[in-house]
C-alpha positions as CSV (number, residue, x, y, z in Angstrom):
1,M,34.6,216.1,40.7
2,T,32.3,218.1,39.4
3,L,34.0,218.3,36.4
4,K,34.3,214.7,35.8
5,M,31.0,213.9,36.4
6,K,30.1,216.5,33.4
7,N,32.7,214.7,31.1
8,L,31.4,211.2,32.2
9,R,27.9,212.4,31.3
10,S,28.6,213.9,28.3
11,E,30.1,210.8,27.3
12,N,27.1,209.3,27.8
13,T,28.4,206.6,30.9
14,S,25.7,204.7,32.1
15,P,24.9,205.2,35.8
16,R,26.6,201.9,36.7
17,D,29.6,202.8,35.0
18,L,29.6,205.8,36.9
19,F,29.2,204.3,40.4
20,R,31.8,202.4,39.6
21,M,34.4,205.2,38.4
22,L,33.4,206.5,41.9
23,R,34.5,203.7,44.2
24,R,37.9,203.6,43.0
25,D,38.0,207.5,43.3
26,E,40.6,208.3,46.7
27,D,40.5,211.9,47.1
28,G,39.5,213.1,50.1
29,S,39.9,209.8,52.2
30,I,42.5,211.7,54.3
31,I,39.8,213.4,55.8
32,I,37.8,210.7,57.4
33,F,41.3,209.4,58.8
34,S,42.0,212.3,60.3
35,L,38.6,213.2,61.7
36,M,38.6,209.8,63.4
37,M,42.1,210.3,64.6
38,F,41.0,213.2,66.2
39,V,38.3,211.7,68.7
40,L,40.4,208.7,69.8
41,I,43.3,211.7,70.4
42,L,41.0,213.3,72.2
43,W,39.0,210.6,73.9
44,F,42.7,208.9,75.4
45,G,43.7,212.8,76.5
46,G,40.3,213.2,78.3
47,M,40.7,210.0,80.2
48,A,44.6,211.0,81.2
49,V,42.5,214.0,82.4
50,D,39.6,211.8,84.1
51,L,42.2,209.9,86.0
52,M,44.6,212.2,86.9
53,R,41.3,213.8,88.6
54,F,40.9,210.7,90.3
55,E,44.9,210.5,91.7
56,T,44.3,214.3,92.9
57,T,41.0,213.8,94.5
58,R,42.1,210.3,95.9
59,T,45.4,212.3,97.1
60,K,43.7,214.4,98.9
61,L,41.1,212.5,100.5
62,Q,43.7,209.5,101.7
63,G,45.6,212.9,103.0
64,T,43.0,214.2,105.2
65,L,42.4,210.4,106.5
66,D,45.5,210.2,107.8
67,R,46.1,213.6,109.2
68,A,42.3,213.1,111.1
69,V,43.0,210.1,112.9
70,L,46.6,210.9,113.5
71,A,44.7,213.5,115.6
72,A,42.3,211.6,116.7
73,A,44.6,209.4,118.0
74,D,46.8,211.1,120.1
75,L,46.5,210.3,123.8
76,D,47.3,214.1,124.8
77,Q,44.4,215.3,123.3
78,T,41.1,215.6,125.7
79,L,38.4,216.0,122.7
80,P,36.5,213.2,121.9
81,P,38.3,211.1,118.9
82,A,35.1,210.8,116.7
83,E,34.7,214.7,116.8
84,V,38.4,215.7,115.9
85,C,38.1,213.2,113.0
86,A,35.5,214.7,111.6
87,D,36.4,218.2,112.3
88,Y,39.4,217.7,110.0
89,F,37.2,216.7,107.2
90,E,34.9,219.8,107.9
91,K,37.9,222.0,107.8
92,A,39.0,220.4,104.5
93,G,35.4,221.6,103.0
94,M,35.4,217.0,102.4
95,S,32.9,216.5,105.4
96,Q,30.4,214.8,103.0
97,F,33.0,212.3,101.9
98,L,33.3,210.6,105.6
99,D,31.6,207.3,106.4
100,T,32.4,206.5,109.4
101,C,34.8,207.0,112.4
102,I,35.7,203.9,114.7
103,V,37.4,204.1,118.1
104,D,38.8,201.5,120.2
105,Q,40.4,202.7,123.2
106,G,41.9,201.5,126.8
107,I,43.8,203.2,129.6
108,N,47.0,203.0,127.9
109,Y,46.1,202.7,124.0
110,R,43.9,204.5,121.3
111,V,43.0,203.0,117.9
112,V,41.6,205.2,115.6
113,T,40.3,203.9,112.2
114,A,38.0,206.5,109.5
115,V,36.5,205.6,106.1
116,A,35.6,208.0,103.5
117,D,34.8,207.8,99.7
118,A,33.9,210.3,97.1
119,E,32.1,209.6,94.0
120,M,33.7,211.4,90.8
121,P,31.8,212.0,87.4
122,L,34.4,211.3,84.4
123,F,34.0,213.8,81.4
124,F,35.9,212.0,79.0
125,Y,35.8,208.5,79.6
126,D,32.1,208.1,77.7
127,L,33.2,209.7,74.8
128,P,32.8,207.4,72.2
129,S,29.1,206.8,73.6
130,V,28.1,210.1,72.2
131,F,28.8,208.3,68.6
132,S,27.3,205.2,69.0
133,S,24.2,206.3,71.5
134,P,24.3,210.1,70.7
135,F,20.6,210.1,72.8
136,T,20.9,207.9,75.5
137,A,24.6,209.2,76.5
138,E,25.8,209.9,80.1
139,L,28.1,210.6,82.3
140,S,30.2,207.7,84.1
141,S,31.7,207.8,87.7
142,L,34.9,206.3,89.9
143,T,34.7,205.7,93.5
144,V,37.5,207.6,95.4
145,S,37.7,205.2,98.9
146,G,39.9,205.4,101.2
147,T,40.8,203.9,104.8
148,S,42.9,204.7,107.3
149,T,43.8,203.2,111.0
150,A,46.4,205.4,113.4
151,E,47.3,204.0,116.8
152,E,49.0,205.4,119.7
153,R,49.4,202.5,122.5
154,V,52.4,202.1,125.1
155,T,53.1,198.8,124.9
156,D,54.9,196.5,127.5
157,V,57.6,198.9,129.0
158,E,59.7,198.2,131.9
159,V,61.5,201.8,133.3
160,S,64.6,202.3,135.9
161,L,64.2,205.7,137.1
162,I,68.0,206.2,138.5
163,L,68.4,209.4,140.6
164,D,71.4,210.9,142.4
165,V,71.2,211.1,145.9
166,S,74.8,212.4,146.3
167,G,75.5,215.2,149.4
168,S,75.6,218.0,146.4
169,M,71.7,217.4,146.1
170,N,71.3,219.5,149.0
171,R,72.7,222.8,147.5
172,N,70.6,225.3,145.0
173,R,67.6,223.8,146.3
174,R,68.3,220.5,144.1
175,I,66.5,218.0,145.8
176,Q,63.6,220.4,145.6
177,N,63.5,220.3,142.1
178,L,64.0,217.0,141.8
179,R,61.2,215.8,143.8
180,P,58.1,217.0,141.6
181,A,59.7,216.8,138.4
182,A,60.4,212.9,139.4
183,R,56.5,212.5,140.9
184,D,55.3,214.0,137.1
185,F,57.5,211.3,135.2
186,V,56.0,208.4,137.2
187,T,52.1,210.1,136.9
188,T,52.9,210.8,133.0
189,V,54.1,207.6,132.4
190,L,51.9,204.9,134.2
191,S,49.0,207.2,133.4
192,N,48.3,204.9,130.4
193,N,49.0,201.7,132.2
194,T,46.6,198.7,132.2
195,N,46.8,195.0,132.5
196,A,47.9,192.8,129.7
197,P,47.6,192.1,127.1
198,Q,47.0,195.8,126.1
199,G,50.6,196.4,127.7
200,L,51.8,197.4,130.9
201,I,54.1,200.0,132.3
202,T,56.5,199.3,135.1
203,I,58.6,201.9,136.7
204,S,62.0,201.2,139.3
205,I,63.5,203.7,140.9
206,V,67.3,203.4,141.5
207,P,68.3,205.9,144.0
208,Y,72.4,205.9,144.0
209,S,75.2,208.0,146.2
210,A,78.3,206.4,146.5
211,V,76.3,203.0,146.9
212,V,73.1,201.3,145.9
213,N,71.3,200.4,149.2
214,P,69.3,197.1,147.7
215,G,66.6,197.4,150.4
216,T,64.9,194.6,152.6
217,L,62.7,193.1,149.6
218,I,66.2,192.3,147.1
219,E,68.5,191.6,150.0
220,P,67.2,188.4,150.8
221,H,67.7,186.9,147.0
222,L,71.7,188.3,147.3
223,N,74.7,186.0,148.6
224,I,76.6,188.7,150.5
225,N,79.6,187.0,152.6
226,R,79.3,189.5,155.4
227,S,81.0,191.3,157.7
228,H,78.1,192.7,160.0
229,E,74.4,192.7,159.8
230,Y,73.4,196.5,159.4
231,S,73.5,197.5,155.5
232,S,74.0,195.5,151.8
233,C,75.4,197.8,149.8
234,L,77.1,195.3,147.1
235,L,80.4,195.9,145.7
236,F,81.2,195.0,142.2
237,D,84.3,193.8,140.8
238,D,84.9,195.6,137.2
239,D,83.8,192.9,134.7
240,E,80.5,193.1,136.2
241,F,80.3,196.2,134.2
242,D,80.6,194.2,131.0
243,T,77.2,192.9,131.6
244,T,73.7,193.8,131.9
245,A,73.4,190.8,134.1
246,L,73.3,190.3,138.0
247,N,75.0,186.9,139.0
248,L,72.3,185.9,142.0
249,S,74.7,182.7,141.8
250,A,77.7,184.6,143.2
251,T,78.6,185.8,146.3
252,Y,79.6,189.6,146.8
253,D,81.2,191.5,149.7
254,H,79.4,194.3,150.7
255,V,80.2,198.2,152.2
256,S,81.3,198.2,155.3
257,H,79.5,200.1,157.6
258,F,80.8,203.2,159.0
259,D,80.2,207.3,159.0
260,P,82.9,208.5,157.5
261,D,82.3,212.0,159.2
262,W,85.2,213.2,161.7
263,Y,82.8,214.7,163.8
264,Y,81.0,213.5,166.7
265,A,77.2,212.1,164.7
266,S,76.2,209.9,167.1
267,D,72.6,210.4,167.4
268,S,72.5,207.8,170.4
269,A,74.2,205.4,172.5
270,S,71.7,202.6,171.7
271,E,73.7,200.0,169.8
272,G,70.3,198.4,168.8
273,A,69.4,201.7,167.5
274,N,72.3,202.0,164.6
275,P,73.6,205.0,166.2
276,I,75.8,206.3,163.7
277,K,74.1,209.2,161.8
278,Y,75.0,209.0,158.5
279,P,75.9,205.6,157.3
280,W,77.8,205.4,154.0
281,C,75.2,202.7,153.4
282,H,71.7,203.5,154.2
283,T,69.9,200.8,156.1
284,G,66.5,199.3,156.1
285,D,64.7,201.0,153.2
286,H,66.3,204.2,153.4
287,N,67.0,205.6,150.1
288,A,67.0,201.9,148.9
289,I,65.8,200.8,145.6
290,V,61.7,199.9,144.5
291,P,61.5,197.5,142.0
292,L,59.4,196.8,139.4
293,T,55.9,198.5,140.7
294,T,52.7,200.1,139.0
295,D,52.2,201.8,142.6
296,E,52.0,205.6,141.4
297,T,51.6,206.5,145.5
298,V,54.6,203.4,146.2
299,L,56.9,205.5,143.9
300,H,55.8,208.7,145.3
301,D,56.5,208.4,148.7
302,A,59.7,206.8,147.8
303,I,60.8,210.1,146.0
304,D,59.3,212.4,148.8
305,D,61.8,210.4,151.1
306,L,65.1,210.3,149.3
307,T,67.4,212.3,151.6
308,P,71.3,213.5,149.7
309,Y,74.6,212.0,151.1
310,G,77.6,210.6,150.3
311,N,79.7,210.7,147.7
312,T,78.8,209.9,143.9
313,A,79.1,206.5,141.8
314,I,76.8,207.0,138.5
315,D,78.2,203.5,138.0
316,M,76.8,201.8,140.5
317,G,73.5,203.3,139.7
318,V,73.6,202.2,136.4
319,K,74.6,198.9,137.2
320,W,71.4,198.3,139.4
321,G,69.5,200.1,137.1
322,V,70.1,198.1,134.2
323,A,70.4,194.7,135.9
324,L,66.4,195.5,137.0
325,L,65.9,195.5,132.9
326,D,67.6,192.4,132.5
327,P,66.0,188.9,133.3
328,S,68.8,187.3,135.4
329,T,66.3,189.4,137.9
330,R,63.3,187.8,137.3
331,S,63.5,185.1,140.1
332,I,63.7,188.1,142.4
333,I,60.8,190.3,141.4
334,S,58.9,186.7,140.8
335,S,59.2,185.9,144.2
336,L,58.3,189.7,145.2
337,A,55.1,189.5,142.9
338,G,51.9,189.4,144.3
339,Q,53.4,189.8,147.7
340,S,52.0,191.9,150.5
341,G,53.9,195.3,150.9
342,S,56.4,194.6,147.9
343,G,54.3,197.0,145.6
344,V,55.4,194.7,143.2
345,P,52.4,193.8,140.5
346,A,51.1,189.7,140.2
347,I,51.1,190.4,136.6
348,A,54.9,191.3,136.9
349,S,55.6,188.0,137.4
350,N,57.3,187.0,134.4
351,R,59.5,191.0,134.7
352,P,62.2,191.8,133.3
353,E,61.0,189.8,129.9
354,D,63.9,189.0,127.8
355,F,65.9,191.4,125.9
356,G,65.1,191.9,121.8
357,Q,61.6,191.4,121.7
358,S,59.9,194.3,119.2
359,D,56.9,194.9,121.6
360,I,59.0,195.3,125.0
361,L,60.4,198.8,125.5
362,K,63.2,199.1,128.1
363,V,64.2,202.4,129.3
364,L,66.2,203.9,131.4
365,V,66.6,207.3,132.7
366,L,69.5,208.5,134.5
367,M,70.1,211.7,136.7
368,T,73.1,213.3,138.1
369,D,74.0,216.8,139.6
370,G,77.8,215.8,140.0
371,T,80.5,213.7,138.4
372,N,82.3,210.1,139.3
373,T,83.8,210.7,142.4
374,Y,85.8,208.0,145.0
375,Q,84.2,205.0,146.5
376,Y,85.2,204.3,149.7
377,D,85.2,201.2,152.0
378,M,87.2,200.2,155.1
379,E,90.4,198.4,155.1
380,P,90.6,194.3,155.6
381,E,90.4,194.6,159.4
382,F,88.7,197.3,160.5
383,K,85.6,195.4,157.8
384,W,86.5,192.5,159.5
385,E,88.3,191.4,162.2
386,L,88.3,192.3,166.1
387,S,89.6,195.5,167.8
388,R,91.2,196.3,170.8
389,L,88.4,197.3,172.9
390,W,86.5,194.9,175.5
391,F,83.5,195.5,177.4
392,D,81.6,194.0,180.3
393,R,78.4,194.3,179.3
394,S,76.9,192.3,182.1
395,P,73.6,194.2,183.5
396,V,73.9,196.8,186.0
397,S,71.7,195.4,188.4
398,G,72.9,191.5,188.4
399,S,70.1,190.7,186.1
400,G,68.7,192.1,182.4
401,P,69.4,191.7,179.6
402,L,73.4,192.3,178.3
403,L,73.9,196.4,178.1
404,A,74.3,197.8,174.5
405,I,77.9,198.7,173.8
406,G,77.1,202.2,174.2
407,D,75.4,201.6,177.7
408,V,78.4,199.9,178.9
409,E,80.3,202.3,181.6
410,F,83.1,204.0,180.7
411,N,85.3,202.2,183.7
412,R,83.8,199.0,182.3
413,T,85.8,199.2,179.5
414,S,89.4,197.9,178.6
415,V,91.8,198.7,175.4
416,Q,94.3,195.9,174.7
417,Y,97.5,197.2,173.9
418,R,99.6,194.1,173.4
419,G,98.6,190.1,172.3
420,K,95.6,191.5,169.8
421,D,97.3,189.7,166.8
422,T,98.2,186.5,168.6
423,A,96.4,183.7,169.7
424,N,98.0,182.6,172.5
425,R,96.2,184.5,175.4
426,W,99.6,184.5,178.0
427,D,100.8,187.4,176.3
428,D,97.9,189.7,176.1
429,L,98.3,193.1,177.9
430,F,95.0,195.4,178.8
431,Y,94.7,199.1,179.8
432,W,91.6,199.7,182.1
433,N,89.6,202.8,181.5
434,G,89.1,204.8,184.6
435,A,91.5,202.5,186.6
436,G,94.3,204.5,189.1
437,W,98.0,205.0,187.6
438,S,98.6,201.4,190.1
439,S,96.3,199.4,188.0
440,R,95.0,200.5,185.0
441,S,97.7,198.1,183.5
442,Q,96.3,194.2,183.6
443,Q,96.7,190.8,181.7
444,Y,93.1,190.4,181.9
445,P,90.2,192.7,180.7
446,R,87.8,193.9,183.0
447,G,84.6,191.8,183.8
448,F,86.8,188.5,184.7
449,D,88.0,188.0,188.4
450,D,91.5,187.5,187.7
451,R,93.9,186.4,185.1
452,D,93.6,182.7,185.4
453,H,89.3,182.9,184.8
454,Y,90.2,184.7,181.7
455,L,92.9,181.8,180.9
456,N,90.5,179.2,181.2
457,S,87.4,181.1,180.1
458,G,85.3,179.6,177.5
459,T,84.3,181.7,174.2
460,I,81.0,181.8,172.6
461,A,82.1,183.1,168.8
462,E,79.6,185.2,166.6
463,F,77.4,185.8,170.3
464,E,74.1,185.8,169.6
465,G,72.3,189.2,169.9
466,T,75.6,190.9,168.6
467,T,75.3,192.5,164.8
468,G,79.1,192.3,163.9
469,S,82.2,189.3,164.4
470,G,82.7,190.0,168.0
471,T,83.5,187.4,170.3
472,M,81.4,186.6,173.7
473,Y,83.3,185.1,177.2
474,E,82.4,183.8,180.4
475,N,80.5,186.7,182.8
476,D,79.8,188.6,179.6
477,V,82.6,190.2,178.3
478,Y,82.6,191.3,174.9
479,N,85.6,191.6,172.6
480,A,83.9,194.1,170.1
481,S,84.6,193.8,166.3
482,W,85.3,196.8,164.7
483,P,82.3,196.7,162.5
484,D,80.6,197.2,165.5
485,M,82.3,200.0,166.6
486,L,82.4,202.0,163.9
487,A,78.3,200.7,163.9
488,T,78.8,202.8,167.1
489,R,80.6,205.6,166.6
490,V,82.2,207.9,164.6
491,Y,86.1,207.2,164.4
492,N,86.9,210.6,166.1
493,E,84.5,209.1,169.0
494,I,86.3,205.7,169.2
495,D,90.0,207.5,169.9
496,S,88.4,210.3,172.2
497,D,86.2,207.9,173.8
498,W,87.9,204.9,174.7
499,M,91.8,204.7,173.3
500,W,93.1,208.5,174.3
501,R,94.0,207.8,177.4
502,A,95.6,204.5,176.6
503,Y,97.7,206.4,174.2
504,N,98.2,209.7,176.8
505,H,99.5,207.4,179.2
506,G,102.2,205.7,177.2
507,Y,100.6,202.2,176.4
508,L,99.4,202.7,173.1
509,S,101.6,204.1,170.2
510,Y,100.4,206.7,168.1
511,N,99.7,204.9,165.3
512,D,97.6,202.2,167.4
513,Y,95.9,205.0,168.7
514,R,94.9,206.6,165.5
515,E,94.6,203.3,163.6
516,V,90.8,203.3,162.7
517,E,91.1,206.9,161.4
518,W,94.1,205.3,158.5
519,G,91.8,202.1,158.3
520,L,89.3,204.4,157.1
521,D,88.2,206.3,153.8
522,K,90.4,203.5,151.4
523,Y,89.9,204.5,147.5
524,I,88.4,201.3,146.5
525,V,87.6,202.6,143.0
526,T,89.1,205.9,141.6
527,A,86.8,208.6,139.9
528,S,88.5,208.0,136.2
529,E,87.8,204.1,137.1
530,A,84.1,204.6,137.9
531,D,84.0,206.5,134.4
532,D,85.3,203.9,132.7
533,R,82.8,201.6,134.6
534,L,80.1,203.5,133.7
535,S,81.1,203.9,129.7
536,D,81.0,200.3,130.4
537,I,78.1,199.4,131.2
538,C,76.2,202.1,129.5
539,E,77.3,200.3,125.8
540,T,76.5,197.0,126.9
541,A,73.1,198.5,128.1
542,R,72.5,200.3,124.4
543,D,73.8,197.1,122.6
544,Q,71.1,195.2,124.3
545,G,68.4,197.3,122.9
546,V,68.1,199.2,126.2
547,V,66.8,203.2,125.5
548,I,69.1,205.7,127.8
549,Y,68.1,208.9,128.3
550,T,70.2,211.1,130.8
551,V,69.9,214.3,132.4
552,A,72.7,216.6,133.5
553,F,70.8,218.4,136.4
554,E,73.4,221.7,137.0
555,A,76.5,218.7,136.6
556,P,80.0,219.9,136.0
557,S,81.6,219.3,132.8
558,G,82.9,216.3,133.8
559,G,79.4,214.8,134.8
560,Q,77.8,216.1,131.4
561,A,80.3,214.2,129.5
562,A,79.7,211.2,131.1
563,L,76.0,211.5,130.6
564,R,76.5,212.5,126.9
565,D,78.8,209.4,126.7
566,C,76.2,206.9,128.1
567,A,73.0,208.4,126.4
568,S,71.4,206.2,123.4
569,T,71.7,209.4,121.3
570,P,72.7,212.7,121.4
571,S,69.1,213.9,121.4
572,H,68.6,211.5,124.3
573,Y,70.8,214.1,126.4
574,F,69.3,216.7,128.4
575,D,71.4,219.9,130.1
576,V,69.3,221.6,132.4
577,E,69.3,224.3,135.4
578,G,67.0,224.6,138.3
579,S,63.2,224.0,137.8
580,D,64.3,223.2,134.0
581,I,64.3,219.6,135.4
582,S,60.7,219.1,135.4
583,D,60.9,220.2,131.7
584,A,62.9,217.3,130.8
585,F,61.4,214.5,132.5
586,A,58.4,215.4,130.7
587,A,59.9,215.6,127.5
588,I,61.2,211.9,128.1
589,A,58.0,210.9,129.8
590,T,56.3,211.8,126.3
591,N,59.1,210.0,124.3
592,I,58.3,206.7,125.6
593,R,55.0,206.3,124.5
594,N,55.0,206.1,120.2
595,L,52.6,207.4,118.0
596,K,52.6,205.6,114.6
597,L,50.3,205.1,111.9
598,T,49.4,201.5,111.1
599,Q,47.9,201.5,107.6
């Protein structure tokens, strides 16, 4: 360049020509372009760094927000939720960024919303302004904002707690360990309860042994083909275990009223006091179902009153448990809702809710210490028919109420040893208990004046004042039904108190003498059949969306396998011993509550 200038000057070039020549010269132009590209690259690269810093800050801020609100919303933590939220930001060194922490909570829910923002200066974003306005340039900034909401809410929950009260629960302090575990479960689940629309939790308790006692609240709503009036434990056909519904329009048979104990187990001689000590189906509200309630005291009292006895029918317990989660029983609950003494709150009148609703959680908690065993009943004759025993129930003094069967003196009773199975009275023969050898066989029972009086007497079937299907005759002579007799004595007592002498004197065959024993303990459902029915009803319930937890409490391998098969998943199955049952129930109660991030 300098050489050319000299050359040009030496040739006496004019300034105008010199400028024209320089304008056409392209040497050194790449340097300017390179400088411009360098600035652009630096600017874009710096912007990328600024954006990365922005995203890093946003991620850290949002993560802190999420952790803070989740911890603050936990219903189990007892610190003030807003303080928990602020403490998380302080520990993260971001206290200056937290704007607000809003808490909305009720008895069964807590919602925590936190808002935070941070102003982040941009180091490279304003680089071009250094050239355009070199003396006024300042750093721009971006605001990093975040919002997070977490809630723990127990929405509408229906729970069926199914508890084994079979005889084996008396062993190894099992019933003593069960009671506090079940009480704590009830307390934990109900502790978050409130009225709609914030959510309602109801719990039903279904105690089961070989049978389930519906209790005095539910029994009036059932159609029962009655052979007696003492108790109301229903019998179900196999196809009933293919549905969660309880068909309230159907008519169900029920279990006979008897005590299978061979020994002398009567508590009293009074018929009205239900003298057998251990009825196979409990009477009244003993070990009865507690339908959908929110009353912790009612549930605790029922748990404390549980009395172990009898065989194990897990399938029967689950059938009733799922029925109380099925809308088919809504009419029962609706009629009980708000009724004094029912324990069912008025707000539960529309329960059980329909299946398939996202805001309705239906839970079944099943516990057993055993495995399915045989289910018993009486043979039809001893469930429905008249016995061969006759009683003169007329008052001893000549006036007053009729005597109960157990109060009738031995020498005022008769045993029919012929003609029982015929409608014709002419062939009837009776053994008179307590009579001498010459008069112990008669053609009419004690209480009648003579045979003609018996043959011509009227009868009053289904006599008012009896609880079975016995028949009352003139002169207060009563032909007791087998249900009456089995509610009065164990079968060994029936044999020894009334029938042994007729057999010993040759009036009854041995089979007739021991016929009550032969009619007892009919295996109406075997253990393997009960396992199949249990598997069917559990699968049906799971298909309807019922969450099933199972607790094998010192159960044998068969019971463990049945409960693993029943549970919703392997993680819903618990195998525990001793006081560890409390831990299992506590874990289940905690799992019922749902913690979730909503935003």
